[in-house]
Each structure stands twice: as structure tokens, then as C-alpha cells.
NUGULUM-915111 format. One record per residue: x, y, z of N, C-alpha, C in turn; residue in one letter. Coordinates in steps of 0.2 Angstrom, whole numbers, plus 5000, padded with zeros to 4 digits. Layout:
N
XYZXYZXYZA/...
***
This chain:
477
509151204973509551164969509551094970M/509551064964509550994964510150954968A/510150884970510750854973511050824965Y/511650834965511950804959511950724959K/511950694966511950624966511750604972D/511650534974511550514982512150534986L/512650534984513150554990513050624992R/512950664988512950744990512250744996E/511750704993511150714998511450675005F/511750625006511950605011512450645015M/512950685011513350725015512750775019A/512350795016511950845019511650825026L/511350755025510950725031511550715037L/512050695034512650685039512850755042E/512850805039512950865043512450885047K/511750875045511250895051511150835055R/511650785056511450735061510850685059R/510650675053510150645051510350585047L/510950565047511250495045511850475050L/511850415051512250395055512750325051V/513350335053513850265051513950215056R/513650165054513850095059514450065056V/515050075060515750055058515849985060K/515549955065515649885068515349845062S/515649785062515449725058514749715059E/514249705055513649675056513449615052V/513049565054512849505050512349525045D/512349515040511849535034511349485035P/511249435039510749385039510249395045S/510449445049510049465054510049535057W/510649565058510749625061510549685057E/510649685051510249755047509549745048I/509249695047508349685049508349715055N/508649695061508549725068508649805069G/509149825066509449895067508949935063V/508749925057508249965053507649955056T/507349905058506749895062506749945068R/507249955072507149985078507250055076R/507650085071507650145068506850165065L/506550125062505850145060505450155066Q/505450115071505050125077505050195081E/505750225080505850285084505850335079V/505750335073505950385069506650405068G/507050365068507750375069508150395062G/508750405062509150435056509250385051P/509450405045509650355040510350335043A/510450275039511050225042511350205036V/512050205037512550165032512850115036L/512850055034513249995038513849995033F/514450015036515050005033515449955032E/515249905036515649825036515049785036N/514849755032514249705031514549635030V/514649605036514949535035515649535031G/516049595032516649585028516549605020G/515949615019515849635011516149705010H/516449715004516749775003516249835000Q/515549815000515149854998514649875004V/514649945006514249955012513449965011P/513049955015512249955014511950025017V/511650065013511350115015510450105016L/510150125021509450115022509150175025S/508550175025508150235028508350295027E/508550305019508750375018508250425017L/507550415016507050465017506450425021V/506650405027506250375032505850405036G/505850475035505450525039505150575035T/504650615037504450665033504950725032P/505350735038505950775037506350775032E/506650705031507050695026506750685019R/506150675019505750685013505750755010L/505550805015505550875012506350885010A/506850875014507550875011507650855005L/507450785003507450754997507250794991A/506750844993506450884987506750954988L/507250964992507651014992507251074996G/506851065000506451105004506651105011M/506351155016506551155021506351095026D/506651075031506551015034505951025038S/505851085040505151095044504551105041S/504551095034503951085029503451045031T/502851065032502251015033502150965028T/501850915030501550865025501050895020E/500650935021500250965017500651015012K/501151045015501551095010501851055006Q/502150995007502450945003502050934997I/501450895000500950884994500850944989T/500651004991500551054987501151074982E/501751074985502351084982502451024976E/502350964978502450904973502050914968W/501450924969500950934963501051004959V/501351054962501451114958502151104953R/502551064956503151044951503050994946R/502650944947502550894941502150924936I/501850984937501351024932501851044927E/502451054929502951074924503551024923H/503450984919503850924916504550954915P/505150934916505850944914506150884911V/506250884904506450814900507250814903P/507450744902508150724905508650754899P/509250744901509650764896510250704895R/510250674889510650614888511450644887L/511850614891512550614891512950554889V/513550564887513950514884514150464889S/514350484895514550444900514350474907T/514650434913514450474919514850434924G/514850444931515050414936514850334937P/514250314934513950244934514350194930C/514750234925515150184921515750184923K/516050204929516750194931516950124930E/516650074932516650014931516249974928N/516549934922516049894918516249824919I/515649784920515849704921515349684916L/515549634912515149594907515249524907K/514749494904514949414903514949384911G/515449344912515649294917515849354923I/516049414922516249464927515649484929K/515149484926514449514930514149464935A/514449494941514249444947513949474952D/513349454954512949504959513349514966L/513649454967514049454973514549514974N/514849534968515349584968514949664971A/514249664970513949724972513449734978V/513249664979512649654984512849614989F/512849644995512949605002512349565002P/512249505004511649465005511249485011P/510949535011510549555016509849525015V/509749485023509149455024508649505027I/508149545024507749595027507149575033W/506949515032506449495037506749425038H/506549395044506749335047506449285042K/505849285039505549235035505649245028G/506149285026506249295019506449225015D/506349215010506649145005507349165004G/507549225004508349235002508449315004G/509049325000509249405000508849424994P/508649494995508249534991508649594988F/508749604982508949664980508349724981I/508349764986507849804988507549794994G/506949814994506649834988506649904986V/507249924985507449994982507849984976L/507749924972508049914966507449944961G/507649994956507250034953507249994945L/506749964944506749934937506549974931Q/506949984926506850024921506649974914V/506149994911505849964905505650014900T/505649994894505350034889504750014885R/504250054884503650034881503850014874D/503749944872503949924866503449964860P/502949994862502450024856502650104856E/502650134862502750204862503450224863T/503950184865504650204867504650254874G/504150254878504150284884504450244889V/504950264893505250234899504750224904Q/504850174908504550174914504950154920N/505050184926505450164931505050154938T/504950094939504550064946505050024950G/504650014955505049984961504749904963I/505049854959504749794960505349754964Y/505149704967505649664972505949614967R/506549594969506949544966507349504971Q/507149434972507549394976508149364972M/508649364976509349344972509349274972V/509349234966509449164965510149134964R/510549164961511249154959511649214958S/512249214956512649264954512349294949K/512049274944511749314938511049304937N/510649284942509949274941509549294947E/509049334946508549354952507749334949T/507349324955506649334953506449404951G/505849414949505649484947504949474948L/504649514953503849524954503849594951Y/503449594945503249654940502449634939M/502049654943501249634942501049664936P/500549644933500249674927499849734927A/499649754934499349814933499749874934Y/500449854934500949914935501249914928Q/501549984927501749984919502349944917H/502749924922503249884920502949804917G/502549784921502149724919501749734913G/501449794911501149804906501549794899Q/502249834901502749844895502949764894H/502949724899503149644898502549624894L/501949634895501349594891501449614884Q/501549684883501649704876502249674872K/502749664876503349634872503149574871W/502849524875502749464873502349454867A/501749504866501349504860501749524854R/502149574854502549594848503149554848L/503549534852504049494851504049424854Y/503649374852503549314855504149274855P/504249244861504949204863505649244864G/505549304863506249344864506149384871K/506749384874506749424881506749504880P/506449524885506449594885506949634890M/507249674886507749704890507549754897P/507949744901507749774907508449804911L/508349854914508949884919508749894926A/509149884931508949894938509449954940V/509150004943509550064946509550054953V/510150064956510250064963510650124966L/510350164970510750214973510750274969G/510150294966510150364961510050434966P/510150484963510050544967509150554969E/508950574975508450554979507850574975P/507750624970507250634966506950584962C/507350534959507250484954507050434958Y/507150424964506850374969506250394971L/506050454972505350474974504950454968L/505150474962504750474956504550414954A/505050354956504850284954504450254959A/504350294965503850264969503150284969G/503150334964502450374963502150344958A/501450364957500950334952500950394947K/501150384941501050434936500750414930F/500250454927500050424921500550444915H/500650394910501150404905500850414898H/501150454894501750484895501650544898P/502250584901503050564900503150514905P/503750494905503950434911504250474917G/504450434921504750454928505450494927E/505750484922506350524921506250594920D/505650604916505350684916505150704922V/504650664926504550694932504950694937Y/505550664936506150674941506350744940T/506450764933506650824932506250884935G/505550864935505150914938505150924945A/505250874948505350864956505950894957L/506650894954507150914956507350984953R/506851004948506751064945507451074941Q/507751024938508351014934508350964930E/508550964924508650894920509050844924P/508650794923509150724925509550704920L/510150684921510750664916510750594916E/510550564910510450494908511050484904L/511250414904511750374898511450304897V/511550284891511450234888511750174891R/511350124892511550054895512050024890C/512549974892513149944889512749894884E/512249864885512049804882511349814879T/510949864880510249864878510149944877C/509649964873509350034873508850064878D/509150064885508850084890509350134893I/508950194895509350254898509250254905E/509850264909509850264916510250324920V/510050344926510350404929511150394929P/511550444927512250444926512650444932A/512250464937512650464943512450414949T/512050364946511850304951512450264954A/512350244959512850204962513050134957E/512450094956512550024953511950024948I/512149994941511649974937511749904935I/511149874936511249804933510849794926L/511149774921510849764915510649694914E/510049684911509949614910509249604905G/508949544904508349534902507849484905E/507249484903506749444906506349414900V/506149354901505749314896505049304899Y/504549344895503849344898503549284900P/503749234895503449164898503849124903E/504449144906504749104911504649124917E/504449084922504249084929504649034934F/504749054939505049014944504749034951K/504848994957504549004963505049054966T/504649104970505049154972504649164979D/505049204984504849214991505049154995G/504649165002504249215004504649285005P/504249335007504549405008504149435013F/504349485017504049525022503849585018G/503149595017502749645013502749715017E/502549765013502449835015501749835020Y/501449775018500749775023500949755030T/501549735032501749705038501549625038G/501549595034501349525034501949485029F/502049425031502549385028502149355021L/502249375015501949345009502249275008G/501849235005502049165004502449154997G/502549094996502949084989502449094983E/502749124978502249134972502749124966Q/502449114960502849114953502849174950E/503449194949503649264946504149254940F/504149304937504749304931505449304933N/505949294930506549284931507049344927V/507449364931507849424928508649384927F/508849394921509549364919509949424919H/510449414922510949474922511449464916L/511649524912512049524907512749564909K/512549624912513149674914513049704920A/513649734923513449784929513949834928I/513649894928514149954929514049984936T/514650014938514550044945515050094946H/514950144951515450194953516050154957R/516550194958517050164962516750174969N/517050124972516750114980516050124979N/515650084977514950094977514550074983P/513950104984513550104990512850064987I/512750014990512049974990511550004994F/511050034991510450054995509850014994Q/509649995000509049945001508649985007G/508049945009507549965014507249895016T/507049905023506649845026505949875026R/505449825022504849825022504449815028E/503749845029503449815034502949885035G/502649875041502049915043502349975048A/502250025049502450075054502250055060P/502650055065502550045072502850095076R/502650105082502850165087502750225084G/503250265086503250335083503550345076K/503850305074504150305067503750295060G/504150295055503850275048504350235046W/504150205039504350155036504550185028V/505250175027505450225021505150195015E/504850135014504550125008503850155007S/503550155013502850195014502950255012G/503450295014503550365012503750375005L/504050325001504050324995503450314990L/503150254991502650244986501950274989W/501850264996501050284997501150364998I/501550394998501550464998501450494991K/501750444987501750464980501050454978G/500750404980499950374978499550444980E/499750454987499350524989499450574985E/500050594984500150664980499650664974Y/499750614970499450594964498650594965Q/498450574970497750564971497450644972L/497850674976497650744978497750784972Y/498150774967498250814961497550794957K/497250734957496650724952495950754955E/496050744963495450764966495350834967L/495850874966495850944967495650974960K/495450934955495050954949494350964951K/494050934956493450924958493250984964I/492751034961492551094965492451064974N/492751094977492551084984493051034988G/493551004984493950954988494551004991V/494750984997495251035002495850995003I/495750925004496450895006496350825005D/496850785005496850715004497350685008V/497250625012497850585015497750515014C/498250485012498350415011498850385017V/498550365023498950355030499450305028P/500050325031500650275030500450205033L/500050205039500050155042499550105040W/499150125034498650085032498750055026C/499350055024499650005018499350025010S/499250085010499050125005498350095003G/497950065008497350045005496650075008F/496850155010496450185015496550255013H/495950295010496150365009495650415013A/495850465016495450505019495350575015V/494750595013494650665009494350715014V/494450775013494150825016493850865011S/493250895012492750935007492450995009I/492351035006491851095007491251075004R/490751035007490151015003489651054999K/489651044994489251094990488551064987L/488551004988487850974985487650914989R/487150884989486950824991487250784987A/487450714990487650664986488450674985G/488650734985489450744984489950694986Q/489950674993490450624995490450574991P/489850534990489850474987490050474980F/490050534977490250544969491050534971Q/491350574975492050574976492250504977I/491950474981492150394983492150354977I/491550364973491650324967492150344961Q/492250404961492850434957493550404959R/493650384965494250354968494250284966I/493650254967493650184966493750164958F/493550214953493550204946494150234943G/494650254947495250274944495750214941D/495950224935496450174932496950164936E/497350214940497950204944497850184951E/497250214953497150204961496650144964F/496250134958495650104959495650024961G/496349994959496449934963496849934969S/496949984972497449994978496950014984L/496650064983496250094988495650054989I/495550034994494849994996494350025000K/494650075005494150115009494250185009H/493850225007493750295008493250335012V/493550375016493150425020493250495019I/492650525019492450595016492250625022V/492650685024492450715029492450785028V/492150825032492150915032492750945032D/492851005030493451035029493751055036E/493351055041493651075048493951005051N/493950955047494250895050495050885047I/495550875051496150865049496250795047D/496350785040496250715037497050685039V/497450715042498050685045498050665052R/497450675055497450675062496950615063N/497150555065496750505065496150495071P/496350545075495750565081495150595078K/495350655075494750685071494350655066E/494750605063494350565058493950515062V/494150495066493750435070493150465074E/493250535076492750575080492250585074W/492450605068491850615063491450555061A/491850505061491550425059491050405065V/491250425071490750405077490250445077A/490350515076489750555077489350575072N/489450565066489150595060488950535055L/489050475057488850415051488350385054V/487850365050487350315050487450265044Q/487550195048487750145043487350135037G/486650135037486150125032486150185028D/486450245029486350305024486950315022R/487550315026488150345024488750295022D/488550235021489050175020488950145013I/489350155009489250135002489850065001L/489550005000489849954999489749934991V/490349914988490349904981490749824981V/490349774980490749704980491049694974P/491549644974491949614968492249664964R/492749694967493149744964493849714963C/494149744958494949724958495249754964P/495649714966496149724971496849714972G/497149734978497849714978497849644980E/498449604977498649544978498949534984G/499049584988499449574996498949595001L/498249594999497849615004497649555008D/497949555014497849485019497249485021T/496649535020495949515022495649465018S/495949455012495749385009496149335009Q/495949265009496349205008496549205001P/497149175000497449164994497049164988Y/496549104988496149094982495749154980S/495649204985495149264982495649324982K/496249324982496749374981496549414974R/496649474974496549524968495849534967F/495449514972494749544972494549554979W/494149614979493949644985493349684985T/493049704991492449744992492649814994S/492449854990492649934992492149964997K/492350005002491950025007492050105006V/491450145005491550215006491050245012G/491450285015491050315021490950395020I/490350415020490250495021490150515029D/490750545030490750565038490750635038A/490350665034490250735034489550755038T/489450815040488850825043488250815039V/487750785040487250775037486650835036P/487050885033486750945032486050935029T/485950905023485350905020484850875023Y/485050825027484550785031484250835036E/484650875039484450925044483950975041Y/484151005035483751045030483151025029Q/482950955027482350925025481850925031A/482150925037481650955043481551015045E/481851065041481851135043482251165048G/482851115049483251135055483951135052R/484451155056485151165055485551125060T/486151095057486551045062486751095067P/486951055073487151095079487851125077P/488151175079488851185077489451155081P/489951145079490451125083490751175087T/491151145093491351195098492051195098C/492351185092493151185092493451255093L/493051315091493251385092494051395090D/494151375084494751385080495051455081P/494551505080494851575081495151595087D/494751565092494951585099495651545101I/495651475099496351455099496951485097V/496851515090497351545086497651605090A/497051635093497251705097497551695103R/497551635106497851625112498551595110V/498651555105499251535103499751595101I/499451645098499851695096500151745102A/499851725107500151765114500251705120Q/500551655118500651605122501151615128W/501651645127502151665131501851705137D/501251735136500951775141500751725148K/500651665146500351635152500851585155Y/501451585153502051545156501951475157G/501651445152501551375152501951335146I/502451295149502851255144502451195143N/502351185135502051125133502451105127I/
***
């Protein structure tokens, strides 16, 4: 059964002691940063800061900051493995569930227009990283746009730096669907602003769908229905023809001029580095609707450290992994796919049952050429089916023992790349070299010499038999 709203999911987490409330006053300029970073390092609970510098709106963070809470967000058992989550995700999105349009909802309990539409009323000025250029809405503000040609809505997660009470920056890159909508709008309606809505605090599956990579049509509201296995209820905005979740905590309505840019940043990025100042579009606020006693939901970007995870990585990197798995499973022999959270989405590991010579390189090139993933993933490692793609020790073992540099490494120069890839200086951003590694057993090389590769000595059948009767040995592990 799907959660009706964010609050119902929070109640479940709190019941299971997976969400804590911080009642003491915290300084939004540094304390939320420090607390959430520490929780990320230890795989801690979700956290609700109830007193943020005296602001009336509390701040929620790390809602789906662990695989356990990710499974619960999908209505699955908390003990579900990452592989099982992947398989269930793919199964569900094969059965899209269209949304249901309703006349009103909790997100309309308060309607602020014109001069009453003030970001300060709903947004505590949180500084997520020490070097940020200012407070940022998010990066869990979900931007909703409508394709001006097809009418299909897109929901993405694009950062916004608060500039004033009714203006923010807007980083909506051209390779994302929202940025493509803006380009189309500029061509079809030159000089006119494009409507845009920002959703804060939706039910969890809408958040998961916004962070994933889907081919359009349909839009994320349909895929949300597939993930929650029930229609998502939407309401129309007050000032534009955009539809948003009826039970969301806060909705910001506004517009963006395609040709208007202002300096934005710096900002601590998901890669773990502080990004510099850049020229981005500008969002102009026109209206705010929100629930009574709204909750602001945000997260601290960064790279995983210690034993923990990073919420933004679980949202979009896992979404990338699920879609990549879905596409590659169409290829005979593909077993599993992992996009490691600690590799910024730039790295993919694929396990296969090798059926023919050259198959690993074919899979590598298939990933690099994908319309959705090609500009993000720059390194691909292909391993045999007995290697656990989610165990970096096993993957490194395969690379160390099975790879010859001149035979098994494919380098493709000057490919489209991610603009936040710190391996390139600023003048070369958005371009990268792709590297593919065939770390499978070189079966066909041995066969050419009339020999067979040596067998591994993992003995999984023996290990399974021992585990089945482990109590017999009296060893606590």
C-alpha cells in the first residue's frame, strides 16, 4: 500500500526508530550541515530539525539516506537486498499507472500570491556546505516543467540558490529533460517566460521518480504511480497549467526566462567537491501554496564517507542504476549492474555470462552510446557472473588478476561528459575520455592455445552447505 503523503512515511520511520527529532535550536548557517554530514558517515537515521534558528518551519533531511529506508519508501521490507530492490523497481515501471487529477488537496491549505509570496515564509536559510554561495532550496526541490511540444510533464531535481524573497538561481542543464523543455520554449515562444513549479516534501515515490532517469513519454508522475502501485493525485497550480502532487508540503510557482542568466554558486556538489560560480537561469516566484504547519525537506550533497550513504546519491545514482539495469537486461547474458554510490555516478560495473568473444566491449560501447547515460558514465568494468558487482573487493580482484592493459582496456577520447567532473579543468568540462575494462576471464585466449582457464577456488556450494548448518560450529560472527 502506498503512503498518502510524506508525513505518513515519516510516522513509519519514527515508529521504527529510523527518524529522530532534534528539538533544541540549531543554527542554519552551520549546524544542520554538521549534523547531517555526521549522520551520513555512520549510516544514521533521518532527522527532523524542529527549531531552526527560531524559524517556524522545521527542516527534514536524510529521509531515504540508507538502502533500508529506500526499501521502505517503496513499501518493501526493510531487509530487502539492493539486488531485490533493483529487480522490483524494474518490474514496477513496466506497468505505468497514470495520475489522477483532483480539484484540490492539502498543498492548497494556504495560498500566497503577489507580495505575499515570500520564500522566507517557508524556507529556513540553510547553508548546506561551508563554502556555499548562499542558502539553497534543496537540493530536494523538485522542478516540474511541461514539454511545450508534447505536453508531457517532467520532474527533475535541479539546484536553486536563494537570491531574494522572490528570486532564485536555477541550474537546469541542457542534457536534462527540464533544460530541453526550456530550449524548446525559447524557440517556440521567444521573449516569453516558461512556467515552472517547485515541489517540496512530496510522498516518497515521487521523490524517487524525480531522481531517476526515464525515457519520455510518459513523465515522472506516471512512473511514480508505477513505483507506488497506485495513482498519484495531482492538482493544478494557481498561476499556470502545471500539475503537482496534491499532498506535497510546499509548492513554489513561478517562471523562468530562457535568455536570463545570473551568477550562481559556489555549491558543494554530489561529487564531494565545491563547485565554482557559474552563470545559470533565474526563477521568479509568483505564488506559494503550502500545507498547514509545512515541513521543508532538503539534503546535504557530497560524497559518501565512513560506513554511511548520501541521500542524494541514493536518489539519483540508484535511479540511474535501475534504468541501466533495465536496458542492459535486454542483452542476452547480462546478470547484474551496479553504479556505486561512492563513484559519483561516473562508474558502472556489469556482470555477464559471456556468450561470445568481444561481448564485454559491445556492452561497454552500448553504455557509452546511450542517450540518457552516455554523458554521465565514463568508466565501465565488465566482470564474470561469479563476481559480486556490489563488492568492490571482488571487482578489484577481477581487474588485478584478469586484465591485460593492451588487450582488455578500451579508451574512447573526446566524448560528452558531466560538467561537474573534477578530473577536467574548467576549460575542458563537458568533455571526457571514456574507459572500458573487460575484467572477465580471457576464455577465448586460452581456447586459442587449446587450453582452458584455471578454475576459481571460491567453492560457493561448500560455503552454502556450511552456512546452512552454522549453529553446529558454535562460532559467533
